[in-house]
C-alpha positions as CSV (number, residue, x, y, z in Angstrom):
1,X,9.9,4.2,59.4
2,X,11.3,1.9,62.1
3,X,13.9,-0.6,61.0
4,X,13.5,-4.2,62.0
5,X,16.1,-5.0,64.7
6,X,15.4,-8.7,65.0
7,X,17.9,-10.5,62.7
8,X,15.7,-13.5,62.6
9,X,12.9,-11.8,60.7
10,X,12.9,-9.9,57.4
11,X,12.3,-6.2,57.4
12,X,8.7,-5.0,57.1
13,X,9.2,-3.8,53.5
14,X,10.6,-7.1,52.5
15,X,7.8,-9.0,54.3
16,X,5.2,-6.8,52.5
17,X,6.8,-7.4,49.1
18,X,7.1,-11.2,49.7
19,X,3.4,-11.3,50.9
20,X,2.4,-9.9,47.5
21,X,4.1,-12.6,45.6
22,X,1.8,-15.0,43.9
23,X,1.5,-18.4,45.4
24,X,-0.8,-19.7,42.8
25,X,-1.6,-18.8,39.2
26,X,1.9,-17.6,38.5
27,X,2.9,-16.7,35.0
28,X,4.7,-20.1,34.6
29,X,1.7,-22.0,35.9
30,X,-0.7,-20.2,33.7
31,X,1.5,-20.7,30.7
32,X,1.6,-24.5,31.3
33,X,-2.2,-24.6,31.9
34,X,-2.8,-22.7,28.7
35,X,-0.9,-25.4,26.7
36,X,-2.6,-28.2,28.6
37,X,-6.0,-26.7,28.1
38,X,-5.4,-26.6,24.3
39,X,-4.7,-30.4,24.4
40,X,-8.1,-30.9,25.9
41,X,-7.2,-33.2,28.8
42,X,-9.4,-32.5,31.9
43,X,-7.5,-31.5,35.0
44,X,-8.1,-29.9,38.3
45,X,-6.1,-26.9,39.7
46,X,-5.1,-26.1,43.2
47,X,-6.2,-29.6,44.2
48,X,-5.7,-30.5,47.9
49,X,-3.0,-33.1,48.5
50,X,-4.9,-36.2,49.8
51,X,-4.0,-36.5,53.5
52,X,-2.2,-33.1,53.6
53,X,-5.1,-30.6,53.3
54,X,-2.9,-27.5,53.7
55,X,-0.9,-28.4,50.6
56,X,-2.1,-28.2,47.0
57,X,-1.2,-29.7,43.7
58,X,-0.9,-27.1,41.0
59,X,-2.4,-29.3,38.2
60,X,-3.9,-32.6,39.2
61,X,-5.2,-35.4,37.0
62,X,-7.1,-37.0,39.8
63,X,-8.4,-40.2,38.0
64,X,-5.0,-41.0,36.7
65,X,-3.2,-39.9,39.9
66,X,-0.8,-37.5,38.2
67,X,0.3,-34.5,40.2
68,X,2.1,-31.6,38.5
69,X,3.9,-28.8,40.3
70,X,5.5,-25.7,38.9
71,X,8.2,-24.6,41.3
72,X,9.5,-21.1,41.4
73,X,13.3,-20.7,41.0
74,X,13.8,-18.5,44.1
75,X,11.4,-20.2,46.4
76,X,12.5,-23.8,45.7
77,X,16.2,-23.3,45.1
78,X,16.6,-23.8,41.3
79,X,20.2,-24.9,40.7
80,X,20.4,-22.5,37.7
81,X,18.7,-19.4,38.9
82,X,18.4,-19.4,42.7
83,X,20.0,-16.4,44.4
84,X,20.6,-16.3,48.1
85,X,19.4,-13.1,49.7
86,X,22.2,-11.1,51.4
87,X,20.0,-9.5,54.1
88,X,18.9,-11.8,56.8
89,X,20.8,-14.6,55.1
90,X,20.3,-17.1,57.9
91,X,16.6,-16.5,58.2
92,X,16.2,-16.9,54.4
93,X,18.4,-20.0,54.3
94,X,16.1,-21.6,56.9
95,X,13.0,-20.5,55.1
96,X,14.1,-21.8,51.7
97,X,15.4,-25.1,53.2
98,X,12.0,-25.6,54.8
99,X,10.4,-25.1,51.3
100,X,12.7,-27.8,49.8
101,X,11.9,-30.1,52.8
102,X,8.2,-29.6,52.2
103,X,8.6,-30.4,48.5
104,X,10.3,-33.7,49.3
105,X,7.8,-34.7,51.9
106,X,4.8,-33.8,49.6
107,X,6.4,-35.8,46.8
108,X,7.1,-38.8,49.0
109,X,3.6,-38.6,50.4
110,X,1.9,-38.6,47.0
111,X,4.2,-41.3,45.6
112,X,3.4,-43.5,48.6
113,X,-0.3,-43.2,47.7
114,X,0.3,-44.2,44.1
115,X,0.5,-40.8,42.4
116,X,3.0,-39.9,39.7
117,X,4.6,-36.6,40.7
118,X,6.0,-34.3,38.0
119,X,7.9,-31.2,39.0
120,X,8.9,-28.4,36.6
121,X,10.8,-25.2,37.2
122,X,9.2,-21.9,36.3
123,X,11.7,-21.5,33.4
124,X,11.0,-24.9,31.8
125,X,9.4,-24.8,28.4
126,X,5.6,-25.3,28.9
127,X,5.2,-27.1,25.6
128,X,7.8,-29.7,26.5
129,X,6.4,-30.0,30.0
130,X,2.9,-30.5,28.6
131,X,4.0,-33.2,26.3
132,X,5.6,-35.1,29.2
133,X,2.5,-34.6,31.3
134,X,0.2,-35.9,28.6
135,X,2.4,-39.0,28.2
136,X,2.4,-39.6,32.0
137,X,-1.4,-39.2,32.1
138,X,-1.7,-41.6,29.1
139,X,0.6,-44.2,30.7
140,X,-1.2,-43.9,34.0
141,X,-4.5,-44.4,32.3
142,X,-3.3,-47.5,30.4
143,X,-1.7,-49.1,33.5
144,X,-4.9,-48.6,35.6
145,X,-7.0,-50.0,32.8
146,X,-5.2,-53.4,33.0
């Protein structure tokens, strides 16, 4: 097996492992959706961000304009659980910083279009998150009805 000699890119084995990581329908996302489904509030999953078609909302309440994201601790830099990779540290730092920048721009974009954006970490309690989401959807429904 040939080792990667370019310090700017991860080794092939690392790339292959990361490519297999779920981008959607993660355990945390499924856990939250399971609780939300039990509450019987209609939502859409993997909904394209309006005006940003290459980005998706994990759980979207379209009529109420509530967007819910479940962020992975590693990929989004959780202050409690993020661990900086030791190999190719500079490449990973740039990659993860790009993820955080994309999160901020997506949030700002949605908020500028009147959406309420809720973000949860993968380790957050799905029951607590679901209660907050239902309250945000209810509040958004009430404010749009007036």
